[in-house]
The first five atom37 places (N, CA, C, CB, O) and aatype in JSON, in Angstrom:
{
  "aatype": [20, 20, 20, 20, 20, 20, 20, 20, 20, 20, 20, 20, 20, 20, 20, 20, 20, 20, 20, 20, 20, 20, 20, 20, 20, 20, 20, 20, 20, 20, 20, 20, 20, 20, 20, 20, 20, 20, 20, 20, 20, 20, 20, 20, 20, 20, 20, 20, 20, 20, 20, 20, 20, 20, 20, 20, 20, 20, 20, 20, 20, 20, 20, 20, 20, 20, 20, 20, 20, 20, 20, 20, 20, 20, 20, 20, 20, 20, 20, 20, 20, 20, 20, 20, 20, 20, 20, 20, 20, 20, 20, 20, 20, 20, 20, 20, 20, 20, 20, 20, 20, 20, 20, 20, 20, 20, 20, 20, 20, 20, 20, 20, 20, 20, 20, 20, 20, 20, 20, 20, 20, 20, 20, 20, 20, 20, 20, 20, 20, 20, 20, 20, 20, 20, 20, 20, 20],
  "atom_mask": [
    [1, 1, 1, 1, 1],
    [1, 1, 1, 1, 1],
    [1, 1, 1, 1, 1],
    [1, 1, 1, 1, 1],
    [1, 1, 1, 1, 1],
    [1, 1, 1, 1, 1],
    [1, 1, 1, 1, 1],
    [1, 1, 1, 1, 1],
    [1, 1, 1, 1, 1],
    [1, 1, 1, 1, 1],
    [1, 1, 1, 1, 1],
    [1, 1, 1, 1, 1],
    [1, 1, 1, 1, 1],
    [1, 1, 1, 1, 1],
    [1, 1, 1, 1, 1],
    [1, 1, 1, 1, 1],
    [1, 1, 1, 1, 1],
    [1, 1, 1, 1, 1],
    [1, 1, 1, 1, 1],
    [1, 1, 1, 1, 1],
    [1, 1, 1, 1, 1],
    [1, 1, 1, 1, 1],
    [1, 1, 1, 1, 1],
    [1, 1, 1, 1, 1],
    [1, 1, 1, 1, 1],
    [1, 1, 1, 1, 1],
    [1, 1, 1, 1, 1],
    [1, 1, 1, 1, 1],
    [1, 1, 1, 1, 1],
    [1, 1, 1, 1, 1],
    [1, 1, 1, 1, 1],
    [1, 1, 1, 1, 1],
    [1, 1, 1, 1, 1],
    [1, 1, 1, 1, 1],
    [1, 1, 1, 1, 1],
    [1, 1, 1, 1, 1],
    [1, 1, 1, 1, 1],
    [1, 1, 1, 1, 1],
    [1, 1, 1, 1, 1],
    [1, 1, 1, 1, 1],
    [1, 1, 1, 1, 1],
    [1, 1, 1, 1, 1],
    [1, 1, 1, 1, 1],
    [1, 1, 1, 1, 1],
    [1, 1, 1, 1, 1],
    [1, 1, 1, 1, 1],
    [1, 1, 1, 1, 1],
    [1, 1, 1, 1, 1],
    [1, 1, 1, 1, 1],
    [1, 1, 1, 1, 1],
    [1, 1, 1, 1, 1],
    [1, 1, 1, 1, 1],
    [1, 1, 1, 1, 1],
    [1, 1, 1, 1, 1],
    [1, 1, 1, 1, 1],
    [1, 1, 1, 1, 1],
    [1, 1, 1, 1, 1],
    [1, 1, 1, 1, 1],
    [1, 1, 1, 1, 1],
    [1, 1, 1, 1, 1],
    [1, 1, 1, 1, 1],
    [1, 1, 1, 1, 1],
    [1, 1, 1, 1, 1],
    [1, 1, 1, 1, 1],
    [1, 1, 1, 1, 1],
    [1, 1, 1, 1, 1],
    [1, 1, 1, 1, 1],
    [1, 1, 1, 1, 1],
    [1, 1, 1, 1, 1],
    [1, 1, 1, 1, 1],
    [1, 1, 1, 1, 1],
    [1, 1, 1, 1, 1],
    [1, 1, 1, 1, 1],
    [1, 1, 1, 1, 1],
    [1, 1, 1, 1, 1],
    [1, 1, 1, 1, 1],
    [1, 1, 1, 1, 1],
    [1, 1, 1, 1, 1],
    [1, 1, 1, 1, 1],
    [1, 1, 1, 1, 1],
    [1, 1, 1, 1, 1],
    [1, 1, 1, 1, 1],
    [1, 1, 1, 1, 1],
    [1, 1, 1, 1, 1],
    [1, 1, 1, 1, 1],
    [1, 1, 1, 1, 1],
    [1, 1, 1, 1, 1],
    [1, 1, 1, 1, 1],
    [1, 1, 1, 1, 1],
    [1, 1, 1, 1, 1],
    [1, 1, 1, 1, 1],
    [1, 1, 1, 1, 1],
    [1, 1, 1, 1, 1],
    [1, 1, 1, 1, 1],
    [1, 1, 1, 1, 1],
    [1, 1, 1, 1, 1],
    [1, 1, 1, 1, 1],
    [1, 1, 1, 1, 1],
    [1, 1, 1, 1, 1],
    [1, 1, 1, 1, 1],
    [1, 1, 1, 1, 1],
    [1, 1, 1, 1, 1],
    [1, 1, 1, 1, 1],
    [1, 1, 1, 1, 1],
    [1, 1, 1, 1, 1],
    [1, 1, 1, 1, 1],
    [1, 1, 1, 1, 1],
    [1, 1, 1, 1, 1],
    [1, 1, 1, 1, 1],
    [1, 1, 1, 1, 1],
    [1, 1, 1, 1, 1],
    [1, 1, 1, 1, 1],
    [1, 1, 1, 1, 1],
    [1, 1, 1, 1, 1],
    [1, 1, 1, 1, 1],
    [1, 1, 1, 1, 1],
    [1, 1, 1, 1, 1],
    [1, 1, 1, 1, 1],
    [1, 1, 1, 1, 1],
    [1, 1, 1, 1, 1],
    [1, 1, 1, 1, 1],
    [1, 1, 1, 1, 1],
    [1, 1, 1, 1, 1],
    [1, 1, 1, 1, 1],
    [1, 1, 1, 1, 1],
    [1, 1, 1, 1, 1],
    [1, 1, 1, 1, 1],
    [1, 1, 1, 1, 1],
    [1, 1, 1, 1, 1],
    [1, 1, 1, 1, 1],
    [1, 1, 1, 1, 1],
    [1, 1, 1, 1, 1],
    [1, 1, 1, 1, 1],
    [1, 1, 1, 1, 1],
    [1, 1, 1, 1, 1],
    [1, 1, 1, 1, 1],
    [1, 1, 1, 1, 1]
  ],
  "atom_positions": [
    [[16.07, -40.98, 7.46], [14.66, -40.67, 7.31], [14.36, -39.24, 7.76], [13.82, -41.66, 8.1], [13.51, -38.56, 7.18]],
    [[15.06, -38.78, 8.77], [14.82, -37.42, 9.28], [15.35, -36.36, 8.31], [15.48, -37.24, 10.66], [14.89, -35.22, 8.31]],
    [[16.32, -36.73, 7.49], [16.91, -35.78, 6.56], [16.03, -35.52, 5.34], [18.26, -36.28, 6.11], [16.17, -34.49, 4.68]],
    [[15.13, -36.42, 5.04], [14.26, -36.26, 3.88], [13.36, -35.03, 3.99], [13.41, -37.5, 3.72], [13.29, -34.26, 3.03]],
    [[12.65, -34.79, 5.12], [11.85, -33.57, 5.22], [12.7, -32.29, 5.16], [11.04, -33.58, 6.52], [12.3, -31.29, 4.58]],
    [[13.88, -32.35, 5.76], [14.77, -31.18, 5.73], [15.22, -30.9, 4.31], [16.01, -31.4, 6.65], [15.24, -29.75, 3.87]],
    [[15.57, -31.94, 3.57], [15.97, -31.8, 2.18], [14.83, -31.23, 1.34], [16.43, -33.15, 1.6], [15.05, -30.37, 0.49]],
    [[13.6, -31.71, 1.59], [12.44, -31.21, 0.86], [12.23, -29.72, 1.1], [11.18, -31.99, 1.27], [11.97, -28.97, 0.15]],
    [[12.34, -29.27, 2.34], [12.17, -27.85, 2.67], [13.24, -27.02, 1.98], [12.23, -27.63, 4.19], [12.94, -25.97, 1.42]],
    [[14.47, -27.47, 2.02], [15.57, -26.73, 1.38], [15.37, -26.63, -0.13], [16.91, -27.41, 1.68], [15.56, -25.56, -0.71]],
    [[14.99, -27.73, -0.77], [14.78, -27.71, -2.21], [13.59, -26.84, -2.6], [14.56, -29.13, -2.73], [13.66, -26.08, -3.58]],
    [[12.51, -26.93, -1.85], [11.33, -26.12, -2.14], [11.61, -24.64, -1.97], [10.17, -26.53, -1.24], [11.25, -23.84, -2.83]],
    [[12.27, -24.27, -0.87], [12.55, -22.85, -0.63], [13.53, -22.3, -1.65], [13.1, -22.66, 0.78], [13.4, -21.15, -2.07]],
    [[14.51, -23.1, -2.06], [15.45, -22.61, -3.08], [14.77, -22.49, -4.44], [16.67, -23.55, -3.18], [15.1, -21.58, -5.2]],
    [[13.83, -23.39, -4.75], [13.08, -23.3, -6.01], [12.22, -22.04, -6.03], [12.21, -24.55, -6.21], [12.16, -21.34, -7.04]],
    [[11.55, -21.76, -4.91], [10.71, -20.56, -4.81], [11.57, -19.31, -4.91], [9.91, -20.56, -3.49], [11.21, -18.38, -5.63]],
    [[12.69, -19.27, -4.21], [13.57, -18.1, -4.26], [14.14, -17.91, -5.66], [14.71, -18.25, -3.24], [14.31, -16.78, -6.1]],
    [[14.44, -19.01, -6.36], [15.0, -18.93, -7.71], [13.97, -18.35, -8.68], [15.46, -20.31, -8.18], [14.34, -17.61, -9.59]],
    [[12.7, -18.67, -8.5], [11.67, -18.21, -9.4], [11.16, -16.8, -9.09], [10.52, -19.16, -9.37], [10.39, -16.24, -9.88]],
    [[11.56, -16.22, -7.97], [11.18, -14.85, -7.66], [12.03, -13.88, -8.45], [11.32, -14.57, -6.15], [13.22, -14.1, -8.67]],
    [[11.4, -12.79, -8.89], [12.14, -11.72, -9.55], [12.33, -10.62, -8.52], [11.39, -11.19, -10.84], [11.37, -10.17, -7.89]],
    [[13.55, -10.18, -8.35], [13.86, -9.14, -7.38], [14.09, -7.83, -8.12], [15.11, -9.52, -6.52], [14.96, -7.74, -8.99]],
    [[13.3, -6.81, -7.75], [13.46, -5.49, -8.35], [13.92, -4.52, -7.27], [12.12, -5.0, -9.01], [13.31, -4.42, -6.21]],
    [[15.0, -3.83, -7.55], [15.53, -2.82, -6.65], [15.39, -1.49, -7.38], [17.04, -3.11, -6.25], [15.66, -1.41, -8.58]],
    [[14.98, -0.44, -6.66], [14.81, 0.82, -7.36], [14.76, 2.02, -6.46], [13.6, 0.78, -8.16], [14.84, 1.92, -5.23]],
    [[14.61, 3.16, -7.11], [14.51, 4.46, -6.44], [13.34, 5.21, -7.06], [15.85, 5.28, -6.57], [13.09, 5.1, -8.26]],
    [[12.62, 5.95, -6.24], [11.48, 6.72, -6.73], [11.74, 8.2, -6.47], [10.15, 6.26, -6.05], [12.15, 8.6, -5.39]],
    [[11.49, 8.99, -7.52], [11.73, 10.43, -7.41], [10.57, 11.22, -8.0], [13.04, 10.82, -8.11], [9.76, 10.69, -8.76]],
    [[10.5, 12.51, -7.63], [9.53, 13.42, -8.23], [10.05, 13.79, -9.61], [9.3, 14.7, -7.35], [11.23, 14.09, -9.78]],
    [[9.17, 13.76, -10.6], [9.58, 13.97, -11.99], [10.16, 15.36, -12.24], [8.39, 13.75, -12.91], [11.18, 15.49, -12.91]],
    [[9.52, 16.38, -11.69], [9.96, 17.74, -12.02], [11.12, 18.24, -11.17], [8.81, 18.68, -11.86], [11.88, 19.1, -11.63]],
    [[11.29, 17.72, -9.95], [12.37, 18.22, -9.08], [13.5, 17.23, -8.88], [11.8, 18.59, -7.74], [14.61, 17.62, -8.51]],
    [[13.25, 15.96, -9.12], [14.26, 14.95, -8.88], [14.38, 14.58, -7.4], [15.59, 15.43, -9.38], [15.25, 13.79, -7.02]],
    [[13.5, 15.16, -6.58], [13.52, 14.87, -5.14], [13.13, 13.42, -4.9], [12.56, 15.82, -4.37], [12.17, 12.92, -5.48]],
    [[13.89, 12.73, -4.04], [13.58, 11.34, -3.71], [12.34, 11.3, -2.83], [14.78, 10.65, -3.0], [12.19, 12.11, -1.91]],
    [[11.45, 10.37, -3.12], [10.16, 10.29, -2.43], [10.14, 9.14, -1.43], [9.02, 10.13, -3.44], [10.36, 7.99, -1.78]],
    [[9.86, 9.48, -0.18], [9.78, 8.48, 0.88], [8.37, 7.93, 1.0], [10.23, 9.09, 2.22], [7.39, 8.63, 0.73]],
    [[8.27, 6.67, 1.4], [7.01, 6.0, 1.72], [6.04, 5.94, 0.55], [6.36, 6.69, 2.88], [4.83, 6.11, 0.72]],
    [[6.56, 5.69, -0.63], [5.73, 5.48, -1.82], [5.26, 4.03, -1.8], [6.52, 5.82, -3.14], [6.04, 3.13, -1.48]],
    [[4.0, 3.8, -2.13], [3.43, 2.45, -2.12], [3.65, 1.79, -3.47], [1.92, 2.48, -1.78], [3.34, 2.36, -4.51]],
    [[4.19, 0.57, -3.43], [4.36, -0.24, -4.63], [3.64, -1.55, -4.4], [5.88, -0.47, -4.97], [3.81, -2.18, -3.36]],
    [[2.82, -1.97, -5.38], [2.11, -3.23, -5.24], [2.0, -3.89, -6.61], [0.71, -3.02, -4.62], [2.11, -3.24, -7.65]],
    [[1.78, -5.18, -6.57], [1.63, -5.95, -7.81], [0.2, -6.4, -7.92], [2.6, -7.16, -7.85], [-0.29, -7.19, -7.1]],
    [[-0.49, -5.9, -8.96], [-1.86, -6.3, -9.23], [-2.78, -6.09, -8.05], [-1.91, -7.72, -9.66], [-2.61, -5.15, -7.28]],
    [[-3.72, -6.97, -7.92], [-4.68, -6.9, -6.82], [-4.23, -7.77, -5.65], [-6.07, -7.33, -7.3], [-4.98, -7.98, -4.7]],
    [[-3.02, -8.26, -5.72], [-2.51, -9.15, -4.69], [-2.0, -8.37, -3.5], [-1.41, -10.04, -5.25], [-1.89, -7.15, -3.54]],
    [[-1.69, -9.08, -2.47], [-1.18, -8.45, -1.26], [0.33, -8.39, -1.26], [-1.67, -9.21, -0.03], [0.96, -8.3, -0.2]],
    [[0.91, -8.42, -2.43], [2.37, -8.33, -2.54], [2.72, -6.89, -2.82], [2.92, -9.28, -3.66], [2.25, -6.3, -3.79]],
    [[3.55, -6.32, -1.97], [3.92, -4.93, -2.16], [4.93, -4.49, -1.12], [2.7, -4.05, -2.1], [5.36, -5.26, -0.27]],
    [[5.3, -3.22, -1.21], [6.26, -2.65, -0.27], [6.12, -1.14, -0.29], [7.71, -3.08, -0.62], [5.35, -0.59, -1.07]],
    [[6.87, -0.48, 0.57], [6.97, 0.98, 0.6], [8.42, 1.35, 0.36], [6.45, 1.56, 1.95], [9.33, 0.61, 0.74]],
    [[8.64, 2.5, -0.25], [10.0, 3.0, -0.37], [10.43, 3.52, 0.99], [10.11, 4.11, -1.47], [9.6, 3.94, 1.8]],
    [[11.74, 3.51, 1.25], [12.24, 4.0, 2.53], [12.38, 5.52, 2.52], [13.58, 3.34, 2.88], [11.9, 6.18, 1.6]],
    [[13.04, 6.08, 3.53], [13.19, 7.53, 3.65], [13.98, 8.12, 2.5], [13.87, 7.87, 4.96], [13.85, 9.31, 2.2]],
    [[14.8, 7.32, 1.85], [15.64, 7.78, 0.74], [15.02, 7.46, -0.62], [17.03, 7.16, 0.84], [15.67, 7.64, -1.65]],
    [[13.78, 7.0, -0.63], [13.1, 6.68, -1.88], [13.48, 5.34, -2.47], [13.37, 7.74, -2.87], [13.08, 5.04, -3.6]],
    [[14.25, 4.54, -1.76], [14.71, 3.24, -2.27], [13.73, 2.13, -1.86], [16.13, 2.91, -1.75], [13.08, 2.21, -0.83]],
    [[13.66, 1.11, -2.71], [12.79, -0.03, -2.4], [13.38, -1.31, -2.97], [11.37, 0.2, -2.97], [14.21, -1.29, -3.87]],
    [[12.92, -2.42, -2.41], [13.22, -3.77, -2.91], [11.89, -4.52, -2.95], [14.3, -4.53, -2.01], [11.15, -4.52, -1.97]],
    [[11.6, -5.15, -4.07], [10.35, -5.89, -4.22], [10.64, -7.23, -4.87], [9.33, -5.08, -5.07], [11.26, -7.29, -5.93]],
    [[10.2, -8.3, -4.23], [10.35, -9.65, -4.78], [9.01, -10.09, -5.34], [10.88, -10.66, -3.7], [8.0, -10.1, -4.63]],
    [[9.02, -10.47, -6.61], [7.78, -10.83, -7.31], [7.84, -12.3, -7.69], [7.57, -9.95, -8.56], [8.76, -12.72, -8.39]],
    [[6.87, -13.09, -7.23], [6.83, -14.51, -7.59], [6.6, -14.7, -9.09], [5.73, -15.23, -6.8], [6.02, -13.84, -9.75]],
    [[7.06, -15.8, -9.61], [6.99, -16.06, -11.04], [5.56, -16.07, -11.57], [7.65, -17.38, -11.35], [5.33, -15.69, -12.72]],
    [[4.59, -16.48, -10.76], [3.21, -16.55, -11.25], [2.59, -15.16, -11.45], [2.35, -17.36, -10.28], [1.5, -15.05, -12.0]],
    [[3.28, -14.1, -11.01], [2.77, -12.73, -11.2], [3.57, -11.94, -12.23], [2.8, -12.0, -9.87], [3.37, -10.73, -12.36]],
    [[4.45, -12.59, -12.96], [5.32, -11.87, -13.89], [4.57, -11.21, -15.05], [6.35, -12.82, -14.45], [5.13, -10.34, -15.71]],
    [[3.35, -11.59, -15.31], [2.56, -10.96, -16.37], [1.62, -9.89, -15.82], [1.76, -12.01, -17.12], [0.76, -9.39, -16.54]],
    [[1.79, -9.54, -14.58], [0.92, -8.57, -13.93], [1.48, -7.15, -14.06], [0.73, -8.92, -12.44], [2.36, -6.91, -14.89]],
    [[0.99, -6.23, -13.26], [1.36, -4.82, -13.36], [1.86, -4.31, -12.02], [0.17, -3.98, -13.84], [1.29, -4.61, -10.97]],
    [[2.93, -3.52, -12.06], [3.44, -2.86, -10.86], [2.72, -1.53, -10.73], [4.99, -2.65, -10.94], [2.72, -0.71, -11.65]],
    [[2.08, -1.31, -9.58], [1.36, -0.07, -9.32], [2.16, 0.75, -8.33], [-0.08, -0.35, -8.77], [2.57, 0.25, -7.28]],
    [[2.39, 2.01, -8.67], [3.17, 2.91, -7.83], [2.29, 4.11, -7.51], [4.51, 3.36, -8.54], [1.79, 4.77, -8.41]],
    [[2.09, 4.39, -6.22], [1.21, 5.51, -5.85], [1.73, 6.22, -4.61], [-0.21, 5.01, -5.61], [2.32, 5.62, -3.72]],
    [[1.47, 7.54, -4.6], [1.9, 8.39, -3.49], [1.0, 9.61, -3.46], [3.41, 8.8, -3.63], [0.62, 10.13, -4.51]],
    [[0.65, 10.07, -2.28], [-0.24, 11.21, -2.13], [0.38, 12.45, -2.77], [-0.54, 11.47, -0.64], [1.53, 12.8, -2.49]],
    [[-0.37, 13.12, -3.63], [0.1, 14.32, -4.31], [0.76, 14.03, -5.65], [1.07, 15.04, -3.43], [1.27, 14.94, -6.3]],
    [[0.74, 12.75, -6.07], [1.35, 12.36, -7.34], [0.4, 11.46, -8.11], [2.71, 11.64, -7.11], [-0.4, 10.73, -7.52]],
    [[0.5, 11.51, -9.45], [-0.32, 10.63, -10.27], [0.16, 9.19, -10.1], [-0.26, 11.06, -11.77], [1.37, 8.94, -10.11]],
    [[-0.76, 8.25, -9.94], [-0.35, 6.84, -9.86], [0.27, 6.4, -11.19], [-1.57, 5.94, -9.51], [-0.09, 6.89, -12.26]],
    [[1.19, 5.48, -11.09], [1.87, 4.98, -12.29], [1.69, 3.47, -12.34], [3.39, 5.37, -12.31], [1.83, 2.78, -11.33]],
    [[1.4, 2.96, -13.54], [1.24, 1.53, -13.77], [2.33, 1.09, -14.74], [-0.2, 1.18, -14.33], [2.47, 1.65, -15.83]],
    [[3.11, 0.09, -14.33], [4.19, -0.41, -15.17], [4.01, -1.91, -15.37], [5.6, -0.09, -14.54], [4.1, -2.66, -14.4]],
    [[3.75, -2.36, -16.59], [3.66, -3.81, -16.82], [5.0, -4.47, -16.47], [3.28, -4.11, -18.32], [6.06, -4.0, -16.88]],
    [[4.93, -5.54, -15.71], [6.16, -6.21, -15.28], [6.94, -6.76, -16.47], [5.83, -7.34, -14.31], [8.16, -6.93, -16.38]],
    [[6.26, -7.05, -17.57], [6.94, -7.54, -18.77], [7.86, -6.48, -19.35], [5.91, -7.98, -19.82], [8.82, -6.8, -20.05]],
    [[7.57, -5.19, -19.07], [8.39, -4.09, -19.59], [9.59, -3.78, -18.71], [7.56, -2.85, -19.74], [10.41, -2.93, -19.06]],
    [[9.72, -4.45, -17.58], [10.84, -4.23, -16.68], [11.9, -5.26, -17.0], [10.4, -4.32, -15.17], [11.77, -6.44, -16.68]],
    [[12.96, -4.8, -17.65], [14.02, -5.72, -18.07], [15.27, -5.59, -17.21], [14.38, -5.48, -19.52], [16.18, -6.42, -17.3]],
    [[15.31, -4.58, -16.37], [16.46, -4.36, -15.5], [16.05, -4.68, -14.07], [16.98, -2.9, -15.62], [14.89, -4.54, -13.7]],
    [[17.01, -5.11, -13.27], [16.73, -5.36, -11.86], [16.83, -4.07, -11.05], [17.69, -6.41, -11.3], [16.51, -4.07, -9.86]],
    [[17.26, -2.99, -11.68], [17.4, -1.7, -11.0], [16.56, -0.66, -11.75], [18.9, -1.27, -10.93], [16.77, -0.43, -12.94]],
    [[15.63, -0.04, -11.05], [14.7, 0.9, -11.67], [14.84, 2.3, -11.1], [13.28, 0.42, -11.5], [15.18, 2.48, -9.93]],
    [[14.57, 3.28, -11.94], [14.4, 4.66, -11.5], [13.0, 5.05, -11.95], [15.5, 5.63, -12.1], [12.72, 5.15, -13.14]],
    [[12.11, 5.26, -10.98], [10.71, 5.59, -11.28], [10.47, 7.05, -10.94], [9.73, 4.66, -10.5], [10.76, 7.49, -9.83]],
    [[9.95, 7.79, -11.91], [9.62, 9.19, -11.7], [8.11, 9.35, -11.66], [10.24, 10.08, -12.81], [7.4, 8.86, -12.54]],
    [[7.63, 10.05, -10.64], [6.2, 10.29, -10.51], [5.9, 11.75, -10.78], [5.71, 9.88, -9.1], [6.62, 12.65, -10.35]],
    [[4.8, 11.97, -11.52], [4.38, 13.32, -11.87], [3.46, 13.88, -10.78], [3.65, 13.32, -13.25], [2.54, 13.2, -10.31]],
    [[3.72, 15.12, -10.38], [2.89, 15.74, -9.35], [1.46, 15.91, -9.82], [3.48, 17.1, -8.94], [1.2, 16.1, -11.01]],
    [[0.54, 15.85, -8.87], [-0.88, 16.0, -9.17], [-1.51, 16.82, -8.04], [-1.59, 14.62, -9.34], [-1.4, 16.47, -6.87]],
    [[-2.17, 17.9, -8.42], [-2.84, 18.73, -7.42], [-4.1, 18.05, -6.92], [-3.17, 20.11, -8.0], [-4.82, 17.41, -7.69]],
    [[-4.35, 18.2, -5.66], [-5.57, 17.67, -5.07], [-6.43, 18.85, -4.63], [-5.26, 16.73, -3.87], [-5.96, 19.73, -3.91]],
    [[-7.66, 18.86, -5.05], [-8.58, 19.91, -4.65], [-9.48, 19.36, -3.56], [-9.41, 20.42, -5.87], [-10.17, 18.36, -3.74]],
    [[-9.46, 20.02, -2.44], [-10.28, 19.59, -1.32], [-11.48, 20.51, -1.19], [-9.47, 19.58, -0.01], [-11.39, 21.71, -1.42]],
    [[-12.61, 19.93, -0.82], [-13.8, 20.73, -0.61], [-13.69, 21.47, 0.72], [-15.06, 19.85, -0.65], [-13.05, 21.0, 1.66]],
    [[-14.33, 22.61, 0.77], [-14.33, 23.41, 1.98], [-15.13, 22.71, 3.06], [-14.9, 24.81, 1.71], [-16.18, 22.12, 2.79]],
    [[-14.64, 22.78, 4.3], [-15.36, 22.21, 5.42], [-15.5, 23.28, 6.5], [-14.64, 20.95, 5.98], [-14.68, 24.19, 6.59]],
    [[-16.53, 23.17, 7.3], [-16.74, 24.06, 8.43], [-16.38, 23.33, 9.7], [-18.2, 24.57, 8.48], [-16.77, 22.18, 9.91]],
    [[-15.63, 24.0, 10.55], [-15.24, 23.42, 11.83], [-16.01, 24.15, 12.91], [-13.69, 23.51, 12.07], [-15.9, 25.37, 13.05]],
    [[-16.79, 23.41, 13.67], [-17.59, 23.99, 14.74], [-16.92, 23.74, 16.07], [-19.01, 23.41, 14.73], [-16.39, 22.67, 16.33]],
    [[-16.96, 24.73, 16.89], [-16.38, 24.59, 18.21], [-17.5, 24.3, 19.2], [-15.59, 25.87, 18.61], [-18.33, 25.17, 19.48]],
    [[-17.53, 23.1, 19.73], [-18.53, 22.71, 20.71], [-17.87, 22.46, 22.05], [-19.3, 21.46, 20.25], [-16.79, 21.88, 22.12]],
    [[-18.52, 22.91, 23.1], [-18.02, 22.6, 24.43], [-18.41, 21.16, 24.75], [-18.59, 23.59, 25.51], [-19.3, 20.61, 24.11]],
    [[-17.76, 20.55, 25.73], [-18.16, 19.18, 26.11], [-19.63, 19.1, 26.52], [-17.28, 18.68, 27.26], [-20.31, 18.11, 26.24]],
    [[-20.13, 20.14, 27.17], [-21.53, 20.15, 27.57], [-22.46, 20.15, 26.35], [-21.83, 21.37, 28.46], [-23.46, 19.43, 26.32]],
    [[-22.11, 20.95, 25.34], [-22.9, 20.98, 24.11], [-22.92, 19.62, 23.43], [-22.36, 22.04, 23.14], [-23.94, 19.18, 22.91]],
    [[-21.77, 18.95, 23.43], [-21.65, 17.63, 22.81], [-22.56, 16.63, 23.53], [-20.19, 17.15, 22.84], [-23.26, 15.85, 22.88]],
    [[-22.54, 16.65, 24.87], [-23.38, 15.72, 25.64], [-24.85, 16.02, 25.39], [-23.06, 15.82, 27.15], [-25.64, 15.09, 25.23]],
    [[-25.23, 17.3, 25.35], [-26.62, 17.67, 25.09], [-27.08, 17.18, 23.71], [-26.8, 19.2, 25.2], [-28.18, 16.65, 23.56]],
    [[-26.22, 17.37, 22.72], [-26.55, 16.95, 21.36], [-26.72, 15.43, 21.3], [-25.46, 17.41, 20.36], [-27.64, 14.92, 20.66]],
    [[-25.83, 14.71, 21.95], [-25.93, 13.24, 21.99], [-27.2, 12.8, 22.71], [-24.7, 12.63, 22.69], [-27.87, 11.85, 22.28]],
    [[-27.55, 13.48, 23.8], [-28.75, 13.13, 24.56], [-30.0, 13.32, 23.71], [-28.85, 13.96, 25.84], [-30.92, 12.51, 23.77]],
    [[-30.03, 14.4, 22.91], [-31.2, 14.69, 22.08], [-31.38, 13.64, 20.97], [-31.06, 16.08, 21.46], [-32.5, 13.36, 20.57]],
    [[-30.31, 13.08, 20.49], [-30.39, 12.13, 19.37], [-30.28, 10.68, 19.82], [-29.3, 12.42, 18.36], [-30.11, 9.79, 18.99]],
    [[-30.38, 10.44, 21.11], [-30.19, 9.06, 21.61], [-31.24, 8.1, 21.07], [-30.23, 9.05, 23.12], [-30.93, 6.94, 20.83]],
    [[-32.48, 8.56, 20.88], [-33.55, 7.69, 20.39], [-33.34, 7.32, 18.92], [-34.92, 8.36, 20.57], [-33.82, 6.29, 18.45]],
    [[-32.63, 8.17, 18.2], [-32.33, 7.87, 16.8], [-31.17, 6.89, 16.7], [-32.0, 9.17, 16.02], [-31.16, 6.0, 15.85]],
    [[-30.19, 7.06, 17.59], [-28.96, 6.28, 17.51], [-28.98, 4.97, 18.29], [-27.83, 7.1, 17.97], [-28.18, 4.08, 18.01]],
    [[-29.88, 4.86, 19.27], [-29.88, 3.68, 20.13], [-31.28, 3.11, 20.27], [-29.31, 4.02, 21.51], [-32.28, 3.83, 20.14]],
    [[-31.34, 1.82, 20.53], [-32.62, 1.15, 20.78], [-33.18, 1.64, 22.1], [-32.47, -0.41, 20.8], [-32.42, 1.86, 23.04]],
    [[-34.5, 1.83, 22.18], [-35.13, 2.26, 23.43], [-35.63, 1.06, 24.24], [-36.29, 3.21, 23.13], [-35.93, 1.19, 25.43]],
    [[-35.7, -0.09, 23.59], [-36.14, -1.29, 24.32], [-34.95, -2.22, 24.51], [-37.3, -2.01, 23.55], [-33.96, -2.15, 23.78]],
    [[-35.06, -3.07, 25.5], [-33.99, -4.01, 25.8], [-33.85, -5.05, 24.7], [-34.24, -4.7, 27.15], [-34.85, -5.47, 24.1]],
    [[-32.66, -5.44, 24.44], [-32.37, -6.43, 23.4], [-31.5, -7.53, 24.0], [-31.68, -5.77, 22.16], [-30.49, -7.24, 24.65]],
    [[-31.89, -8.76, 23.77], [-31.11, -9.89, 24.24], [-30.14, -10.31, 23.14], [-32.04, -11.07, 24.66], [-30.56, -10.67, 22.04]],
    [[-28.86, -10.27, 23.45], [-27.85, -10.69, 22.48], [-27.32, -12.05, 22.9], [-26.68, -9.64, 22.37], [-26.83, -12.22, 24.02]],
    [[-27.41, -13.01, 22.0], [-26.95, -14.36, 22.33], [-25.71, -14.71, 21.56], [-28.03, -15.38, 22.05], [-25.18, -15.81, 21.71]]
  ]
}
């Protein structure tokens, strides 16, 4: 009787592992061939995903119920890439990402002393905080 639950767990886990698709791959920059570290890979809107390692390599296991979804590959400074999982016929992938320039808006950095910061906070306290007591239950 005790072996029945153990057998059920073993059969269920082997069935789940059998239905997973395992993709192994490498991610590189398209124009230089440089391997890209810490690239984000995810499947659809689900919480299934991984990051490439320092050498641009990754392993991703995709459950069978997501096989019709899309692999999303993104990295800062590169255009995101979408690959339909139906188009992945090999268990080993080489993904190339195209560089993308990012334009940042100009910002001003002000140098405030700690005293200036405290004075500014004191002046705006009535805007940022309640002036009357509040009972929190």
